[in-house]
C-alpha positions as CSV (number, residue, x, y, z in Angstrom):
1,X,17.5,-30.9,-10.4
2,X,17.0,-28.7,-7.0
3,X,20.1,-27.2,-5.4
4,X,21.5,-28.4,-2.2
5,X,21.6,-26.2,0.5
6,X,24.5,-26.0,2.7
7,X,25.3,-25.7,6.3
8,X,22.9,-25.4,9.2
9,X,18.9,-24.5,8.4
10,X,18.2,-21.2,10.1
11,X,21.9,-20.5,10.8
12,X,23.7,-18.1,8.8
13,X,26.3,-15.7,9.3
14,X,26.9,-11.7,8.0
15,X,30.7,-10.6,8.1
16,X,28.6,-7.2,7.8
17,X,26.6,-7.6,11.2
18,X,30.1,-8.8,12.4
19,X,32.2,-5.9,11.8
20,X,29.5,-3.2,12.7
21,X,28.6,-1.6,9.4
22,X,24.8,-2.9,9.7
23,X,24.2,-1.3,13.2
24,X,26.6,2.1,11.9
25,X,24.6,2.5,9.3
26,X,21.5,2.5,10.7
27,X,22.8,4.9,13.5
28,X,23.5,7.4,10.4
29,X,20.2,7.0,9.0
30,X,18.3,7.7,11.9
31,X,20.4,11.0,12.9
32,X,20.0,12.4,9.8
33,X,16.0,11.2,9.3
34,X,16.6,9.7,5.4
35,X,16.9,6.1,5.2
36,X,20.2,4.9,3.0
37,X,18.3,2.0,1.7
38,X,16.6,2.9,-1.8
39,X,13.6,1.2,-0.5
40,X,13.2,2.9,2.6
41,X,13.8,6.1,0.3
42,X,10.6,4.8,-1.7
43,X,8.5,4.2,1.7
44,X,8.9,7.4,3.3
45,X,8.6,9.6,-0.1
46,X,5.6,7.4,-0.3
47,X,4.3,8.0,3.2
48,X,4.7,11.6,2.3
49,X,2.8,11.2,-0.7
50,X,-0.1,9.6,0.8
51,X,-1.0,12.7,2.7
52,X,-0.8,15.2,-0.1
53,X,-3.5,13.1,-2.3
54,X,-6.1,14.5,-0.5
55,X,-4.9,17.9,-1.0
56,X,-4.2,18.1,-4.5
57,X,-7.6,16.7,-5.2
58,X,-9.2,19.5,-3.1
59,X,-7.4,22.1,-4.7
60,X,-8.1,20.3,-8.1
61,X,-11.8,20.6,-7.6
62,X,-11.5,23.8,-6.4
63,X,-9.8,25.3,-9.4
64,X,-12.9,23.4,-11.8
65,X,-15.4,25.4,-9.6
66,X,-13.9,28.7,-10.0
67,X,-12.9,27.9,-13.4
68,X,-16.9,27.3,-14.2
69,X,-18.3,29.8,-12.0
70,X,-16.0,32.2,-14.1
71,X,-17.0,31.1,-17.0
72,X,-20.2,31.4,-16.3
73,X,-20.2,35.1,-15.3
74,X,-18.7,36.0,-18.0
75,X,-21.1,34.6,-20.3
76,X,-23.9,36.5,-18.4
77,X,-22.0,39.9,-18.6
């Protein structure tokens, strides 16, 4: 059996929006620059990590190259 929906389709009521809680949270979040929701914080960290990935890959490749150059020079000395 399917669940019957009550009320008018497309019309809903939120007591948090009616009391202004949602707006207050949004204002605080914008002021401090940190999202108050879990998914918002995860998105923010993901964006920050996204721009760091090329740097990490470059640093790792440079470290490997330095290691092999030093290993080769030590072999000839």
